[in-house]
KETIKE-894577 format. One record per residue: x, y, z of N, C-alpha, C in turn; residue in one letter; residue number from 0; chain. Coordinates in pm, whole numbers. Layout:
BEGIN
REC,n.u,n.v,n.w,ca.u,ca.v,ca.w,c.u,c.v,c.w,residuo,num,cadena
REC,X,Y,Z,X,Y,Z,X,Y,Z,a,NUM,A
...
END
This chain:
BEGIN
REC,n.u,n.v,n.w,ca.u,ca.v,ca.w,c.u,c.v,c.w,residuo,num,cadena
REC,2416,-295,1286,2464,-268,1154,2273,-292,1045,x,0,A
REC,2317,-218,955,2222,-218,807,2256,-321,725,x,1,A
REC,2171,-399,699,2137,-552,641,2162,-470,462,x,2,A
REC,2252,-522,391,2238,-451,226,2219,-546,187,x,3,A
REC,2153,-528,24,2051,-567,-57,2163,-649,-192,x,4,A
REC,2230,-793,-109,2222,-902,-211,2216,-815,-432,x,5,A
REC,2323,-868,-526,2236,-844,-596,2284,-990,-663,x,6,A
REC,2144,-1031,-692,2167,-1152,-795,2193,-1109,-924,x,7,A
REC,2265,-1275,-943,2306,-1298,-1036,2164,-1313,-1209,x,8,A
REC,2234,-1321,-1324,2146,-1297,-1429,2061,-1400,-1414,x,9,A
REC,2087,-1570,-1432,1977,-1630,-1414,1919,-1707,-1303,x,10,A
REC,1923,-1614,-1223,1829,-1594,-1115,1704,-1515,-1154,x,11,A
REC,1719,-1444,-1252,1615,-1297,-1256,1470,-1339,-1409,x,12,A
REC,1365,-1381,-1296,1311,-1408,-1389,1273,-1384,-1489,x,13,A
REC,1247,-1412,-1617,1226,-1427,-1774,1109,-1367,-1802,x,14,A
REC,944,-1397,-1760,871,-1354,-1740,796,-1350,-1625,x,15,A
REC,657,-1324,-1608,580,-1325,-1548,432,-1360,-1548,x,16,A
REC,416,-1477,-1572,266,-1537,-1633,159,-1486,-1501,x,17,A
REC,27,-1524,-1554,-27,-1549,-1479,-154,-1424,-1455,x,18,A
REC,-227,-1412,-1340,-397,-1323,-1281,-260,-1217,-1242,x,19,A
REC,-94,-1152,-1179,-120,-1093,-1165,-49,-963,-1301,x,20,A
REC,-5,-1045,-1371,78,-945,-1479,-82,-958,-1568,x,21,A
REC,-154,-814,-1506,-246,-756,-1592,-219,-655,-1632,x,22,A
REC,-317,-618,-1761,-303,-460,-1808,-485,-419,-1786,x,23,A
REC,-431,-295,-1736,-529,-196,-1732,-675,-137,-1810,x,24,A
REC,-605,-151,-1925,-719,-119,-2018,-789,-276,-2060,x,25,A
REC,-731,-422,-2050,-834,-535,-1980,-889,-547,-1929,x,26,A
REC,-960,-493,-1807,-989,-508,-1701,-1074,-429,-1776,x,27,A
REC,-1036,-252,-1761,-1166,-171,-1833,-1278,-200,-1889,x,28,A
REC,-1263,-323,-1985,-1362,-377,-2043,-1474,-475,-1979,x,29,A
REC,-1329,-522,-1864,-1463,-657,-1783,-1441,-599,-1638,x,30,A
REC,-1471,-491,-1607,-1517,-433,-1471,-1536,-558,-1349,x,31,A
REC,-1532,-667,-1394,-1603,-804,-1237,-1539,-737,-1194,x,32,A
REC,-1420,-675,-1124,-1355,-732,-979,-1401,-555,-947,x,33,A
REC,-1508,-463,-972,-1533,-369,-918,-1692,-438,-854,x,34,A
REC,-1704,-536,-719,-1782,-537,-652,-1864,-469,-525,x,35,A
REC,-2028,-514,-487,-2048,-457,-457,-2089,-554,-318,x,36,A
REC,-2108,-436,-176,-2175,-511,-68,-2344,-583,-109,x,37,A
REC,-2341,-674,-74,-2480,-693,-71,-2615,-654,86,x,38,A
REC,-2700,-668,59,-2789,-566,219,-2784,-636,279,x,39,A
REC,-2725,-807,282,-2712,-908,389,-2595,-852,445,x,40,A
REC,-2500,-860,382,-2388,-833,415,-2331,-706,542,x,41,A
REC,-2383,-614,419,-2361,-506,511,-2399,-500,657,x,42,A
REC,-2560,-553,658,-2657,-558,805,-2543,-653,898,x,43,A
REC,-2450,-762,863,-2404,-820,912,-2246,-774,975,x,44,A
REC,-2211,-691,847,-2106,-604,892,-2166,-513,1038,x,45,A
REC,-2346,-449,976,-2335,-360,1149,-2330,-356,1182,x,46,A
REC,-2380,-517,1265,-2381,-611,1386,-2291,-619,1421,x,47,A
REC,-2193,-663,1373,-2044,-663,1373,-2022,-565,1475,x,48,A
REC,-2039,-427,1376,-1985,-325,1453,-2022,-289,1539,x,49,A
REC,-2123,-266,1576,-2230,-243,1750,-2142,-334,1818,x,50,A
REC,-2132,-448,1858,-2062,-573,1879,-1959,-516,1950,x,51,A
REC,-1899,-532,1916,-1743,-470,1929,-1772,-323,1982,x,52,A
REC,-1797,-230,1975,-1849,-92,2013,-1920,-120,2155,x,53,A
REC,-2028,-190,2098,-2090,-232,2289,-1948,-306,2452,x,54,A
REC,-1863,-331,2390,-1755,-423,2475,-1710,-317,2544,x,55,A
REC,-1705,-135,2517,-1622,-9,2508,-1459,-90,2535,x,56,A
REC,-1432,-147,2439,-1270,-155,2422,-1210,-21,2352,x,57,A
REC,-1069,-26,2336,-1045,64,2261,-997,-2,2056,x,58,A
REC,-1057,74,1984,-1050,93,1822,-908,22,1881,x,59,A
REC,-777,33,1911,-705,-71,1856,-704,-196,1940,x,60,A
REC,-757,-260,1958,-768,-371,2003,-896,-503,1987,x,61,A
REC,-967,-364,1879,-1031,-510,1794,-925,-568,1693,x,62,A
REC,-996,-729,1694,-981,-817,1662,-1071,-992,1636,x,63,A
REC,-1049,-1043,1475,-1154,-1064,1390,-1199,-1191,1520,x,64,A
REC,-1203,-1246,1661,-1276,-1298,1698,-1430,-1201,1785,x,65,A
REC,-1372,-1033,1794,-1475,-943,1837,-1505,-853,1763,x,66,A
REC,-1462,-926,1634,-1585,-843,1498,-1654,-1006,1410,x,67,A
REC,-1707,-1040,1486,-1779,-1192,1428,-1860,-1122,1318,x,68,A
REC,-1827,-1188,1201,-1931,-1221,1056,-1938,-1365,1014,x,69,A
REC,-1978,-1448,1082,-1967,-1612,1007,-1988,-1598,907,x,70,A
REC,-2120,-1503,871,-2123,-1533,708,-2048,-1482,604,x,71,A
REC,-1975,-1390,675,-1851,-1359,610,-1770,-1435,539,x,72,A
REC,-1727,-1509,612,-1576,-1569,602,-1493,-1645,524,x,73,A
REC,-1634,-1711,480,-1613,-1751,376,-1562,-1592,219,x,74,A
REC,-1634,-1530,248,-1635,-1444,120,-1484,-1366,148,x,75,A
REC,-1456,-1332,296,-1320,-1289,316,-1238,-1326,292,x,76,A
REC,-1200,-1481,299,-1104,-1611,265,-1092,-1545,109,x,77,A
REC,-1183,-1540,-20,-1217,-1534,-117,-1119,-1433,-180,x,78,A
REC,-1172,-1292,-52,-1035,-1176,-51,-894,-1146,-66,x,79,A
REC,-919,-1272,71,-715,-1250,63,-661,-1393,-36,x,80,A
REC,-755,-1471,-85,-673,-1532,-169,-661,-1448,-343,x,81,A
REC,-751,-1358,-347,-697,-1269,-479,-617,-1132,-451,x,82,A
REC,-621,-1119,-339,-528,-1013,-334,-344,-1043,-290,x,83,A
REC,-378,-1264,-268,-250,-1280,-181,-164,-1361,-347,x,84,A
REC,-252,-1467,-416,-249,-1500,-492,-289,-1459,-648,x,85,A
REC,-336,-1399,-636,-430,-1381,-734,-431,-1228,-837,x,86,A
REC,-517,-1146,-857,-454,-994,-937,-404,-948,-857,x,87,A
REC,-422,-928,-753,-303,-831,-585,-409,-763,-580,x,88,A
REC,-540,-764,-561,-595,-549,-543,-730,-651,-563,x,89,A
REC,-894,-513,-464,-982,-585,-455,-1072,-459,-474,x,90,A
REC,-1201,-446,-446,-1196,-264,-563,-1377,-315,-411,x,91,A
REC,-1421,-305,-346,-1546,-311,-272,-1618,-181,-263,x,92,A
REC,-1784,-202,-282,-1832,-84,-295,-1955,-67,-194,x,93,A
REC,-2003,25,-178,-2129,20,-103,-2156,-9,45,x,94,A
REC,-2010,43,83,-2062,73,255,-2076,241,307,x,95,A
REC,-2266,208,365,-2256,337,370,-2286,363,482,x,96,A
REC,-2094,481,437,-2050,600,567,-2117,650,587,x,97,A
REC,-2179,749,525,-2267,845,548,-2362,779,643,x,98,A
REC,-2427,718,659,-2559,622,752,-2533,610,948,x,99,A
REC,-2363,490,827,-2269,441,959,-2235,601,1044,x,100,A
REC,-2191,717,954,-2132,800,1062,-1998,762,1128,x,101,A
REC,-1802,810,1089,-1762,788,1097,-1662,664,1255,x,102,A
REC,-1693,666,1350,-1694,574,1403,-1731,423,1355,x,103,A
REC,-1839,409,1408,-1914,230,1327,-1815,245,1193,x,104,A
REC,-1842,341,1084,-1730,294,952,-1610,213,963,x,105,A
REC,-1527,362,1101,-1419,269,1097,-1359,120,1182,x,106,A
REC,-1515,141,1271,-1501,6,1346,-1498,-151,1286,x,107,A
REC,-1602,-91,1120,-1608,-198,1032,-1477,-234,996,x,108,A
REC,-1451,-137,925,-1296,-173,827,-1163,-193,928,x,109,A
REC,-1187,-153,1021,-1044,-208,1141,-1129,-364,1174,x,110,A
REC,-1181,-397,1211,-1271,-548,1178,-1200,-610,1088,x,111,A
REC,-1357,-570,935,-1208,-599,816,-1120,-676,801,x,112,A
REC,-1024,-569,841,-860,-514,800,-824,-644,939,x,113,A
REC,-827,-709,1016,-816,-808,1119,-834,-931,1078,x,114,A
REC,-943,-930,1033,-1023,-1080,980,-853,-1106,853,x,115,A
REC,-822,-976,746,-710,-1012,696,-619,-1030,732,x,116,A
REC,-530,-948,932,-415,-1029,889,-405,-934,1027,x,117,A
REC,-239,-920,1084,-238,-835,1211,-208,-667,1084,x,118,A
REC,-282,-547,1243,-322,-451,1193,-189,-360,1191,x,119,A
REC,-110,-324,1120,59,-244,1160,59,-119,1161,x,120,A
REC,108,-6,1219,157,114,1216,202,170,1110,x,121,A
REC,149,231,1010,123,317,881,258,477,914,x,122,A
REC,255,494,1044,396,619,1015,405,637,1153,x,123,A
REC,452,751,1217,527,784,1358,481,734,1489,x,124,A
REC,354,826,1449,293,757,1583,186,625,1555,x,125,A
REC,231,578,1546,97,444,1563,-23,420,1539,x,126,A
REC,-47,496,1481,-167,543,1422,-169,405,1304,x,127,A
REC,-277,297,1346,-313,217,1311,-428,222,1244,x,128,A
REC,-459,323,1171,-585,375,1081,-551,551,1080,x,129,A
REC,-509,522,901,-388,672,881,-541,734,827,x,130,A
REC,-506,841,847,-571,963,800,-525,1006,631,x,131,A
REC,-563,1011,523,-514,1024,436,-577,1101,377,x,132,A
REC,-528,1259,416,-622,1427,399,-542,1511,399,x,133,A
REC,-565,1616,337,-499,1757,298,-434,1822,502,x,134,A
REC,-324,1817,498,-347,1828,607,-199,1941,645,x,135,A
REC,-256,2060,487,-154,2203,450,-20,2195,473,x,136,A
REC,27,2054,508,191,2011,480,256,2021,383,x,137,A
REC,338,2072,403,460,2178,300,515,2064,279,x,138,A
REC,570,1939,157,602,1876,95,748,1917,114,x,139,A
REC,855,2065,79,984,2064,114,1034,2076,252,x,140,A
REC,937,2005,370,966,1932,448,1044,1864,460,x,141,A
REC,1169,1800,479,1212,1683,459,1120,1523,557,x,142,A
REC,1048,1570,578,1014,1466,754,839,1511,672,x,143,A
REC,784,1559,601,711,1539,544,640,1389,445,x,144,A
REC,525,1356,433,529,1260,349,324,1302,260,x,145,A
REC,366,1265,137,296,1267,26,181,1318,57,x,146,A
REC,100,1177,176,-15,1149,190,-106,1302,242,x,147,A
REC,9,1357,307,-60,1450,389,-97,1579,332,x,148,A
REC,-74,1592,181,-45,1703,122,-211,1707,10,x,149,A
REC,-168,1764,-41,-304,1772,-240,-249,1781,-368,x,150,A
REC,-107,1743,-311,-50,1729,-447,-62,1517,-516,x,151,A
REC,11,1551,-623,12,1432,-673,100,1356,-640,x,152,A
REC,120,1204,-617,117,1126,-530,196,1036,-662,x,153,A
REC,326,988,-664,420,974,-779,370,759,-788,x,154,A
REC,347,700,-847,393,511,-858,476,519,-684,x,155,A
REC,435,438,-664,511,355,-497,458,246,-491,x,156,A
REC,570,198,-386,418,80,-286,481,114,-146,x,157,A
REC,405,80,-33,410,93,72,446,11,170,x,158,A
REC,512,-1,297,607,-64,384,534,-172,443,x,159,A
REC,427,-257,393,349,-332,433,283,-431,375,x,160,A
REC,247,-574,375,166,-645,228,74,-593,194,x,161,A
REC,-23,-553,238,-47,-466,195,-145,-319,224,x,162,A
REC,-214,-263,175,-264,-142,190,-377,-176,158,x,163,A
REC,-485,-35,263,-619,-86,167,-658,72,234,x,164,A
REC,-800,142,83,-817,250,115,-951,285,187,x,165,A
REC,-1052,352,268,-1208,372,270,-1192,518,252,x,166,A
REC,-1225,553,150,-1361,642,140,-1435,736,179,x,167,A
REC,-1388,851,297,-1529,886,398,-1608,1007,269,x,168,A
REC,-1534,1062,183,-1553,1144,123,-1444,1193,23,x,169,A
REC,-1482,1227,-107,-1438,1277,-243,-1380,1388,-225,x,170,A
REC,-1313,1462,-332,-1252,1615,-333,-1363,1668,-413,x,171,A
REC,-1379,1778,-444,-1409,1855,-529,-1314,1843,-692,x,172,A
REC,-1255,1892,-681,-1238,1810,-805,-1093,1726,-776,x,173,A
REC,-1051,1627,-893,-963,1546,-878,-921,1428,-781,x,174,A
REC,-792,1361,-716,-790,1300,-649,-794,1142,-728,x,175,A
REC,-861,1175,-828,-814,936,-844,-732,907,-854,x,176,A
REC,-793,750,-853,-695,691,-762,-623,574,-926,x,177,A
REC,-518,584,-947,-443,501,-988,-344,381,-940,x,178,A
REC,-395,229,-1017,-257,96,-954,-257,46,-1067,x,179,A
REC,-152,18,-1124,-53,-96,-1151,-11,-166,-1107,x,180,A
REC,32,-291,-1280,115,-424,-1223,220,-449,-1258,x,181,A
REC,309,-413,-1124,424,-467,-1113,484,-501,-1202,x,182,A
REC,408,-686,-1199,473,-793,-1276,447,-761,-1420,x,183,A
REC,324,-659,-1462,354,-640,-1612,409,-574,-1616,x,184,A
REC,464,-404,-1495,556,-340,-1566,697,-388,-1567,x,185,A
REC,745,-503,-1501,861,-585,-1499,867,-688,-1611,x,186,A
REC,734,-735,-1752,770,-759,-1792,849,-712,-1948,x,187,A
REC,742,-572,-1934,790,-466,-2055,907,-402,-2021,x,188,A
REC,949,-401,-1895,1084,-372,-1919,1231,-485,-1933,x,189,A
REC,1175,-620,-1925,1229,-737,-1978,1249,-695,-2132,x,190,A
REC,1094,-732,-2164,1108,-702,-2320,1141,-584,-2404,x,191,A
REC,1174,-432,-2350,1222,-337,-2382,1363,-341,-2402,x,192,A
REC,1372,-317,-2259,1512,-306,-2246,1595,-425,-2125,x,193,A
REC,1584,-476,-2181,1770,-667,-2114,1828,-652,-2018,x,194,A
REC,1887,-525,-2117,1964,-488,-2065,2013,-365,-1882,x,195,A
REC,1860,-341,-1906,1862,-251,-1773,1762,-363,-1656,x,196,A
REC,1724,-463,-1690,1680,-576,-1583,1786,-563,-1481,x,197,A
REC,1938,-600,-1469,2020,-646,-1358,1961,-527,-1265,x,198,A
REC,1988,-408,-1370,1964,-299,-1187,1829,-286,-1144,x,199,A
REC,1709,-331,-1200,1636,-360,-1084,1636,-414,-886,x,200,A
REC,1758,-475,-969,1781,-592,-814,1875,-545,-761,x,201,A
REC,1911,-423,-745,2019,-351,-719,1990,-272,-575,x,202,A
REC,2080,-272,-448,1982,-101,-371,2034,-49,-410,x,203,A
REC,1883,49,-396,1859,123,-372,1883,238,-270,x,204,A
REC,1940,369,-229,1903,373,-62,1741,465,-91,x,205,A
REC,1672,505,-15,1545,535,17,1524,608,189,x,206,A
REC,1521,703,134,1479,845,277,1357,819,353,x,207,A
REC,1398,747,475,1276,707,546,1197,827,596,x,208,A
REC,1199,944,558,1132,1068,573,1120,1113,765,x,209,A
REC,1259,1048,825,1233,1147,974,1207,1003,989,x,210,A
REC,1172,893,980,1094,819,1064,1180,716,1053,x,211,A
REC,1243,674,1188,1461,615,1174,1371,518,1295,x,212,A
REC,1402,413,1256,1388,326,1387,1561,256,1471,x,213,A
REC,1507,264,1630,1602,306,1670,1753,190,1609,x,214,A
REC,1796,236,1593,1970,211,1519,2000,190,1433,x,215,A
REC,1943,286,1322,1966,292,1179,2000,387,1150,x,216,A
REC,2015,405,1004,2021,534,932,1895,574,904,x,217,A
REC,1957,732,853,1788,789,796,1763,735,612,x,218,A
REC,1819,668,631,1789,581,530,1855,444,486,x,219,A
REC,1734,313,397,1755,226,390,1796,123,245,x,220,A
REC,1839,62,275,1873,42,84,1783,-109,60,x,221,A
REC,1707,-99,-29,1618,-197,-80,1646,-208,-197,x,222,A
REC,1598,-338,-308,1606,-299,-416,1481,-288,-493,x,223,A
REC,1483,-282,-622,1328,-258,-680,1244,-338,-647,x,224,A
REC,1323,-464,-736,1212,-584,-746,1370,-692,-694,x,225,A
REC,1221,-795,-647,1378,-907,-584,1294,-1044,-565,x,226,A
REC,1349,-1134,-623,1358,-1259,-663,1362,-1344,-510,x,227,A
REC,1263,-1401,-472,1264,-1484,-342,1177,-1613,-356,x,228,A
REC,1214,-1710,-330,1101,-1830,-308,1019,-1837,-451,x,229,A
REC,1099,-1789,-504,992,-1844,-658,918,-1731,-693,x,230,A
REC,918,-1593,-641,811,-1498,-622,909,-1346,-654,x,231,A
REC,841,-1316,-777,877,-1122,-763,821,-1063,-711,x,232,A
REC,831,-966,-682,825,-867,-540,879,-724,-570,x,233,A
REC,844,-602,-552,820,-477,-595,860,-391,-490,x,234,A
REC,996,-357,-441,934,-210,-405,991,-107,-389,x,235,A
REC,879,13,-392,997,173,-471,898,226,-445,x,236,A
REC,966,383,-381,902,473,-389,999,595,-508,x,237,A
REC,1044,655,-657,1132,710,-656,1174,857,-601,x,238,A
REC,1073,895,-510,1003,1024,-469,1113,1036,-299,x,239,A
REC,1166,956,-290,1200,887,-182,1352,843,-141,x,240,A
REC,1329,791,-332,1527,742,-372,1607,881,-389,x,241,A
REC,1517,972,-461,1569,1136,-483,1630,1163,-361,x,242,A
REC,1558,1163,-216,1538,1252,-142,1660,1154,-19,x,243,A
REC,1700,1048,-49,1759,983,-72,1943,1042,-100,x,244,A
REC,1967,1067,-207,2090,1150,-340,2083,1278,-209,x,245,A
REC,2034,1345,-217,1989,1475,-244,2052,1470,-65,x,246,A
REC,1930,1444,74,1951,1416,176,2108,1385,229,x,247,A
REC,2158,1273,266,2205,1203,236,2335,1211,206,x,248,A
REC,2485,1277,166,2561,1256,79,2659,1111,142,x,249,A
REC,2632,1030,205,2711,906,265,2693,793,233,x,250,A
REC,2513,798,213,2427,789,121,2515,716,-36,x,251,A
REC,2522,544,-103,2572,552,-221,2509,646,-331,x,252,A
REC,2672,643,-414,2527,723,-542,2480,587,-604,x,253,A
REC,2369,646,-701,2343,580,-813,2349,592,-930,x,254,A
REC,2316,441,-975,2434,458,-1107,2384,457,-1194,x,255,A
REC,2439,475,-1330,2374,541,-1477,2240,465,-1522,x,256,A
REC,2273,321,-1491,2218,197,-1506,2113,240,-1459,x,257,A
REC,2117,261,-1265,1918,285,-1217,1881,382,-1217,x,258,A
REC,1955,521,-1267,1856,593,-1290,1786,562,-1434,x,259,A
REC,1823,568,-1508,1772,537,-1680,1675,430,-1648,x,260,A
REC,1699,318,-1564,1528,236,-1542,1479,240,-1467,x,261,A
REC,1483,374,-1380,1394,444,-1273,1249,491,-1437,x,262,A
REC,1364,604,-1500,1297,668,-1666,1290,597,-1738,x,263,A
REC,1323,446,-1699,1144,336,-1816,1053,315,-1744,x,264,A
REC,1013,302,-1629,994,251,-1550,808,379,-1528,x,265,A
REC,917,469,-1521,835,597,-1539,728,584,-1660,x,266,A
REC,824,582,-1790,792,615,-1903,651,515,-1911,x,267,A
REC,689,357,-1830,598,269,-1910,527,317,-1817,x,268,A
REC,507,345,-1735,325,370,-1583,283,526,-1710,x,269,A
REC,390,644,-1784,309,733,-1794,249,658,-1910,x,270,A
REC,210,607,-1993,172,543,-2087,55,488,-2078,x,271,A
REC,43,438,-1943,-92,399,-1885,-141,242,-1924,x,272,A
REC,-63,132,-2054,-94,-24,-2063,-117,-69,-1932,x,273,A
REC,9,-37,-1822,-25,-130,-1670,-130,-118,-1635,x,274,A
REC,-179,43,-1636,-256,96,-1506,-385,136,-1495,x,275,A
REC,-464,106,-1405,-605,39,-1379,-676,203,-1346,x,276,A
REC,-714,317,-1338,-753,417,-1300,-912,356,-1242,x,277,A
REC,-878,428,-1117,-988,415,-1049,-1056,556,-963,x,278,A
REC,-1220,589,-939,-1271,696,-931,-1360,645,-731,x,279,A
REC,-1264,694,-636,-1343,654,-566,-1458,729,-526,x,280,A
REC,-1568,705,-427,-1702,751,-336,-1688,757,-261,x,281,A
REC,-1727,768,-171,-1780,780,-44,-1893,629,-63,x,282,A
REC,-1793,526,105,-1787,411,108,-1713,362,49,x,283,A
REC,-1612,264,-62,-1534,262,-187,-1433,219,-87,x,284,A
REC,-1411,41,-80,-1229,33,-7,-1198,-5,-97,x,285,A
REC,-1080,-44,-83,-946,-80,-251,-866,-133,-183,x,286,A
REC,-846,-229,-155,-756,-300,-79,-603,-362,-204,x,287,A
REC,-512,-315,-154,-376,-375,-310,-253,-398,-200,x,288,A
REC,-175,-534,-292,-128,-621,-208,8,-558,-311,x,289,A
REC,106,-492,-182,243,-358,-179,313,-438,-290,x,290,A
REC,365,-539,-338,438,-622,-347,380,-634,-517,x,291,A
REC,272,-640,-596,230,-693,-669,162,-529,-723,x,292,A
REC,146,-504,-633,83,-280,-693,212,-194,-700,x,293,A
REC,195,-168,-765,185,-18,-717,120,149,-789,x,294,A
REC,127,225,-677,-75,269,-653,-8,486,-655,x,295,A
REC,-78,508,-698,-84,665,-678,-197,748,-712,x,296,A
REC,-199,850,-695,-294,989,-697,-257,1105,-751,x,297,A
REC,-389,1172,-842,-394,1264,-869,-382,1428,-803,x,298,A
REC,-361,1532,-828,-418,1660,-753,-485,1661,-710,x,299,A
REC,-561,1738,-659,-643,1697,-622,-707,1891,-490,x,300,A
REC,-826,1928,-614,-912,2046,-521,-954,2066,-380,x,301,A
REC,-1023,2088,-302,-1083,2038,-152,-1213,2120,-162,x,302,A
REC,-1315,2165,-171,-1470,2176,-148,-1412,2318,-37,x,303,A
REC,-1444,2416,31,-1401,2483,66,-1498,2441,227,x,304,A
REC,-1566,2387,256,-1589,2341,377,-1490,2224,418,x,305,A
REC,-1430,2289,543,-1334,2159,596,-1436,2034,619,x,306,A
REC,-1565,2070,600,-1606,1866,647,-1597,1793,562,x,307,A
REC,-1634,1845,431,-1639,1818,305,-1503,1766,226,x,308,A
REC,-1370,1880,275,-1339,1764,212,-1151,1663,182,x,309,A
REC,-1179,1610,121,-1112,1517,55,-1096,1410,191,x,310,A
REC,-1120,1291,224,-1090,1151,359,-1069,1083,336,x,311,A
REC,-988,967,340,-985,862,366,-900,772,479,x,312,A
REC,-964,691,483,-875,598,622,-809,464,504,x,313,A
REC,-721,475,572,-569,405,541,-569,291,695,x,314,A
REC,-522,137,623,-482,50,716,-369,14,571,x,315,A
REC,-245,-12,718,-146,-91,679,-178,-249,769,x,316,A
REC,-113,-387,683,-212,-537,707,-176,-607,685,x,317,A
REC,-72,-715,785,27,-824,750,-68,-933,790,x,318,A
REC,-75,-1001,657,-146,-1181,658,-106,-1287,682,x,319,A
REC,-112,-1345,793,-10,-1484,781,9,-1591,688,x,320,A
REC,-43,-1553,600,-44,-1622,454,55,-1502,370,x,321,A
REC,129,-1419,334,163,-1359,249,289,-1403,283,x,322,A
REC,355,-1359,135,441,-1457,26,641,-1444,207,x,323,A
REC,703,-1497,116,843,-1490,246,900,-1335,207,x,324,A
REC,944,-1321,270,1059,-1188,202,1188,-1240,262,x,325,A
REC,1319,-1219,202,1445,-1252,246,1485,-1125,338,x,326,A
REC,1585,-1121,482,1625,-1128,605,1651,-978,503,x,327,A
REC,1691,-906,382,1740,-755,404,1673,-653,394,x,328,A
REC,1491,-670,432,1367,-654,463,1373,-584,574,x,329,A
REC,1483,-662,648,1384,-608,818,1444,-452,835,x,330,A
REC,1564,-348,813,1575,-295,812,1462,-212,801,x,331,A
REC,1373,-223,697,1239,-170,672,1138,-199,734,x,332,A
REC,1147,-343,692,978,-381,814,1041,-431,927,x,333,A
REC,1127,-376,937,1138,-457,1117,1153,-655,1147,x,334,A
REC,1048,-692,1067,1083,-825,1069,1032,-944,951,x,335,A
REC,1119,-1031,894,1035,-1102,798,913,-1182,845,x,336,A
REC,859,-1231,939,785,-1283,1038,685,-1277,901,x,337,A
REC,570,-1348,850,491,-1357,792,403,-1290,899,x,338,A
REC,302,-1207,860,201,-1186,1002,261,-1079,1120,x,339,A
REC,335,-1069,1103,386,-973,1232,513,-949,1159,x,340,A
REC,492,-829,1068,629,-730,938,507,-621,937,x,341,A
REC,624,-562,858,581,-416,829,541,-328,932,x,342,A
REC,504,-194,860,428,-91,945,634,-30,986,x,343,A
REC,564,86,1080,658,184,1097,643,213,1266,x,344,A
REC,780,140,1326,777,149,1436,916,242,1478,x,345,A
REC,921,350,1602,1043,418,1661,1054,478,1788,x,346,A
REC,1144,533,1834,1137,482,1933,1069,554,2031,x,347,A
REC,976,498,2146,845,594,2178,689,498,2065,x,348,A
REC,736,497,2027,547,445,1900,505,383,2007,x,349,A
REC,341,457,1999,252,365,2119,127,321,2006,x,350,A
REC,102,199,1963,10,163,1861,-181,273,1949,x,351,A
REC,-208,310,1833,-334,314,1890,-372,349,1787,x,352,A
REC,-549,396,1762,-632,411,1672,-720,629,1693,x,353,A
REC,-738,684,1629,-753,837,1599,-864,823,1499,x,354,A
REC,-1001,828,1576,-1078,920,1497,-1086,1088,1464,x,355,A
END
């Protein structure tokens, strides 16, 4: 039986989120120090570590931090983790020479970095620890299709893991820009404009699993948009799949007027752009986000005619041991709330693998 989401009382709802997590896009654009560049020495160490792992002739899914030794980068990676988990909630790393490295070494380095941040999680029902974000010609009207498999615009959403990372191998001919937003600033804007709708954010929203159904669970799960737990505010949101659950599953609870109204307000605030930071990916760029406090989206894109030049990003879902605590009602979607061992998509027959 799936756990239901409790409705918290108004006295438990935070009036405002303060600190570095509640940022505004225009402010960050004026001070772009958040875009960091690898140094030549760092790239050399990453290359050595990647080649060392490949020399072991182990499957890529067996990579660990011990098997990807980067001693002079440990403190730097720890600083990235701190920024992700207790700071701004995102990092942007530029300059990995993916063209020179090729896909196998680039993917190995990327997986190794992910392993230093936490355990790698499956991002689809096939058990892929390394996801391929590209237009696969999938019809989005298919109820089991996911938007990352198309060239269509992605609405602002979060993923089912503590961290999500993207490595750009090839950018599109036109479009495909990345947009991220502080869900903490989003919450502050909602509380300021419509305090009467804040309570609706903490009520359960049935959400479509898109056919990726763990054993013993419904094809939809309940999740609030915002959760206040252990003194921290956490956001989980994907409106397209909330609306899909309403359309596809008559047995799922119906949304209230207030729930629909607050989602409309979310869309309006995000469309205004004040809480949004745009980013354009170049090959070799790595973006890492804390799903609990960052929403992300992507514009439509058009590919080059040559298949080898199609837009192609590699995705990781990561569970750090140092991540925040989550309530038990995350279990139906995340499988567990144990830090370092939660999140991802596991269904009957799933086998964890890395495919290039």
